[in-house]
C-alpha positions as CSV (number, residue, x, y, z in Angstrom):
1,M,42.6,4.9,-0.7
2,K,41.3,6.4,2.6
3,K,40.4,9.5,1.0
4,I,38.3,7.7,-1.7
5,I,36.4,5.9,1.3
6,T,35.9,9.0,3.1
7,L,34.6,11.0,0.2
8,F,32.2,8.1,-0.9
9,S,30.8,7.8,2.7
10,L,30.2,11.6,2.9
11,L,28.4,11.4,-0.5
12,V,26.3,8.5,0.9
13,F,25.5,10.4,4.1
14,A,24.7,13.5,2.2
15,F,22.4,11.6,-0.2
16,S,20.5,9.8,2.4
17,S,19.8,13.0,4.5
18,V,18.4,14.7,1.4
19,V,16.1,11.7,0.8
20,V,14.9,11.6,4.4
21,S,14.3,15.2,4.4
22,A,12.3,15.2,1.2
23,Q,10.1,12.3,2.6
24,S,9.3,14.2,5.8
25,D,8.3,17.2,3.8
26,K,6.0,15.0,1.6
27,K,4.3,13.4,4.9
28,T,3.7,16.8,6.5
29,A,2.4,18.3,3.3
30,T,-0.2,15.3,3.0
31,K,-1.1,15.8,6.8
32,K,-2.2,19.3,6.2
33,T,-4.2,18.7,3.3
34,E,-6.3,15.8,5.1
35,T,-9.7,16.8,6.5
36,K,-11.5,15.1,9.1
37,Q,-14.9,13.6,8.2
38,E,-17.5,14.1,10.7
39,T,-19.2,10.8,11.8
40,P,-23.0,11.0,12.6
41,A,-24.2,10.6,16.1
42,K,-24.4,7.0,17.1
43,K,-27.9,5.6,17.4
44,E,-29.0,3.1,19.9
45,E,-28.4,-0.1,18.0
46,S,-31.1,-3.0,18.4
47,G,-28.7,-5.6,17.6
48,P,-26.1,-7.4,19.7
49,K,-23.2,-5.2,21.0
50,L,-20.1,-6.3,19.1
51,K,-16.3,-6.1,20.2
52,K,-13.8,-4.6,17.8
53,D,-13.0,-8.1,16.4
54,G,-16.6,-8.7,15.6
55,T,-17.4,-11.3,18.2
56,P,-20.3,-10.7,20.7
57,D,-19.4,-8.9,24.0
58,M,-20.5,-11.2,26.6
59,R,-20.7,-8.4,29.2
60,Y,-24.2,-7.4,27.9
61,K,-27.3,-9.3,28.8
62,E,-28.7,-9.7,25.3
63,N,-25.5,-11.5,24.0
64,K,-25.4,-13.8,27.2
65,E,-29.2,-14.9,26.4
66,A,-28.5,-15.4,22.7
67,A,-25.6,-17.8,23.5
68,K,-27.7,-20.0,25.9
69,K,-28.8,-23.5,24.5
70,T,-32.5,-23.9,24.3
71,G,-32.6,-27.8,24.1
72,P,-31.6,-30.5,26.5
73,T,-27.8,-30.6,27.5
74,K,-25.5,-33.4,28.5
75,K,-23.8,-33.3,32.1
76,D,-20.8,-31.4,30.5
77,G,-22.9,-28.7,29.1
78,T,-22.9,-29.6,25.4
79,P,-26.2,-30.3,23.6
80,D,-27.6,-33.6,23.6
81,M,-28.2,-34.6,19.9
82,R,-30.7,-37.3,20.7
83,Y,-33.3,-34.4,20.5
84,K,-34.8,-32.8,17.6
85,E,-34.2,-29.3,18.8
86,N,-30.6,-29.8,19.0
87,K,-30.1,-31.5,15.6
88,T,-31.8,-28.7,13.6
89,K,-30.3,-25.7,15.3
90,K,-26.6,-25.1,14.1
């Protein structure tokens, strides 16, 4: 019984090593065939500067000014909804 188990474990080990080596060969072959795409030079954007997740980057002046409220606010800083300017702006 020990011989059968030993033989079976050796076969499993041999098969797994063959599969792993075949997969690594496939990965290296695909890496060699890939070519790098050249990116055009970045132009100065006139729009707001964004972080990687798409939210405005508040380190820049134009983003801070855009975030400011234009209408009257309450003491806690939220817009006062009694005024027309705050009702129409969303």
